[in-house]
RODO-2510 file (C-alpha; in nm, 4 decimals, decimal comma):
residues 117
     n   res          X          Y          Z
     1     m    -2,1639     1,4782     3,1426
     2     l    -1,9800     1,7937     3,2203
     3     e    -1,6497     1,6384     3,2739
     4     l    -1,6705     1,4749     2,9398
     5     i    -1,7557     1,8099     2,7777
     6     k    -1,4511     1,9543     2,9518
     7     k    -1,2441     1,6644     2,8501
     8     m    -1,3427     1,7172     2,4690
     9     i    -1,2788     2,0776     2,4878
    10     g    -0,9262     2,0309     2,6424
    11     d    -0,8385     1,7497     2,3937
    12     k    -0,9604     1,9765     2,1057
    13     k    -0,7362     2,2575     2,2361
    14     e    -0,4397     2,0317     2,2882
    15     y    -0,4652     1,8915     1,9288
    16     r    -0,4803     2,2660     1,7948
    17     e    -0,1636     2,3418     1,9759
    18     q     0,0109     2,0388     1,8502
    19     m    -0,0951     2,1217     1,4925
    20     a     0,0461     2,4534     1,5400
    21     r     0,3840     2,3158     1,6351
    22     v     0,3558     2,0901     1,3114
    23     e     0,3152     2,3916     1,0990
    24     a     0,6441     2,5308     1,2506
    25     l     0,8455     2,2327     1,1313
    26     p     1,0423     2,2301     0,8126
    27     e     0,8281     2,1302     0,4972
    28     d     0,9861     1,7695     0,4915
    29     y     0,9016     1,6845     0,8432
    30     r     0,5563     1,8392     0,8031
    31     f     0,4902     1,6022     0,5045
    32     v     0,6086     1,3129     0,6719
    33     f     0,4276     1,3977     1,0069
    34     k     0,0916     1,4363     0,8035
    35     k     0,1658     1,0938     0,6385
    36     i     0,2311     0,9216     0,9746
    37     q    -0,0775     1,1067     1,1343
    38     g    -0,3024     0,9684     0,8781
    39     y    -0,1769     0,6362     0,9303
    40     m    -0,1884     0,6500     1,3162
    41     w    -0,5273     0,7821     1,3623
    42     n    -0,6616     0,4951     1,1493
    43     f    -0,5936     0,2757     1,4612
    44     a    -0,7145     0,5246     1,7289
    45     g    -0,8745     0,3488     2,0148
    46     g    -1,1102     0,4699     2,2860
    47     d    -1,1515     0,8459     2,3098
    48     g    -0,8122     0,9132     2,1065
    49     s    -0,6363     1,0473     2,4078
    50     d    -0,3735     0,7837     2,3828
    51     m    -0,3185     0,8768     2,0258
    52     l    -0,2850     1,2431     2,1305
    53     k    -0,0059     1,1419     2,3635
    54     t     0,1772     0,9346     2,1096
    55     q     0,1186     1,2263     1,8450
    56     y     0,2877     1,4769     2,0920
    57     e     0,5915     1,2328     2,1398
    58     l     0,6367     1,2332     1,7563
    59     i     0,6071     1,6043     1,7568
    60     e     0,8736     1,6353     2,0084
    61     l     1,1032     1,3918     1,8157
    62     f     1,0653     1,5631     1,5007
    63     e     1,1419     1,9211     1,6661
    64     a     1,4427     1,7955     1,8298
    65     s     1,5609     1,6191     1,5265
    66     a     1,5037     1,9282     1,2756
    67     e     1,6769     2,1443     1,5306
    68     d     1,9745     1,9169     1,5253
    69     g     1,9735     1,9344     1,1545
    70     r     1,8835     1,5752     1,0889
    71     h     1,7034     1,4631     0,7716
    72     v     1,3562     1,3189     0,8374
    73     l     1,4279     0,9917     0,7018
    74     d     1,7468     0,9680     0,9217
    75     v     1,4729     0,9921     1,2191
    76     t     1,2277     0,7417     1,0795
    77     g     1,4289     0,5228     0,8565
    78     e     1,3016     0,4305     0,5090
    79     d     1,0364     0,1836     0,6655
    80     v     0,8087     0,4598     0,7790
    81     v     0,5386     0,1980     0,8382
    82     g     0,7554     0,0069     1,0621
    83     f     0,8637     0,3209     1,2425
    84     c     0,4919     0,3774     1,2847
    85     d     0,4019     0,0490     1,4212
    86     e     0,6795     0,0832     1,6668
    87     l     0,5589     0,4136     1,7655
    88     l     0,2118     0,2748     1,8205
    89     r     0,3291    -0,0334     2,0133
    90     d     0,2303     0,0897     2,3534
    91     t    -0,0608     0,3042     2,2361
    92     k    -0,4225     0,1786     2,2811
    93     v    -0,5660     0,0953     1,9397
    94     w    -0,9116     0,0181     1,8394
    95     t    -0,7959    -0,3396     1,7401
    96     d    -0,7009    -0,4272     2,0998
    97     n    -1,0545    -0,5191     2,1762
    98     f    -1,0793    -0,7598     1,8942
    99     r    -0,7445    -0,9525     1,9588
   100     q    -0,8395    -0,9918     2,3493
   101     k    -1,1785    -1,1282     2,2458
   102     l    -1,0320    -1,3711     1,9884
   103     n    -0,7849    -1,5188     2,2237
   104     r    -1,0384    -1,5286     2,5055
   105     d    -1,2858    -1,7086     2,3039
   106     i    -1,0517    -1,9612     2,1781
   107     m    -0,9110    -2,0282     2,5299
   108     n    -1,2714    -2,0431     2,6749
   109     k    -1,3638    -2,2977     2,4244
   110     f    -1,0842    -2,5296     2,5316
   111     g    -1,1120    -2,4614     2,8892
   112     r    -0,7854    -2,2834     2,9283
   113     e    -0,7018    -1,9467     3,0806
   114     k    -0,5261    -1,6873     2,8478
   115     d    -0,1766    -1,5983     3,0245
   116     s    -0,1746    -1,2345     3,1238
   117     k     0,1486    -1,1735     2,9398
***
């Protein structure tokens, strides 16, 4: 239990530090970040630690791009949702369990084992 509390405190501290970095971004980047953040966190799975990592990577990308003088839409492209989905590709999301269960249930019904692809 103590380990869980320590992890929660550490995650909260990391989140606050990330948000301080976001506040230092140019206004256009902050706006887009907050929109992306709202979208991403709708899919957070587990304890959210995977999403913190993804959010950290996004902040790094935005900081470097802003420093290079790039417009935020030159980074994300005009399909910002597509950008988000690509960003979340390797992030654990809450729908993963439902997808796995659906495939497993159907394969079990027909006596087939699901490929581990």
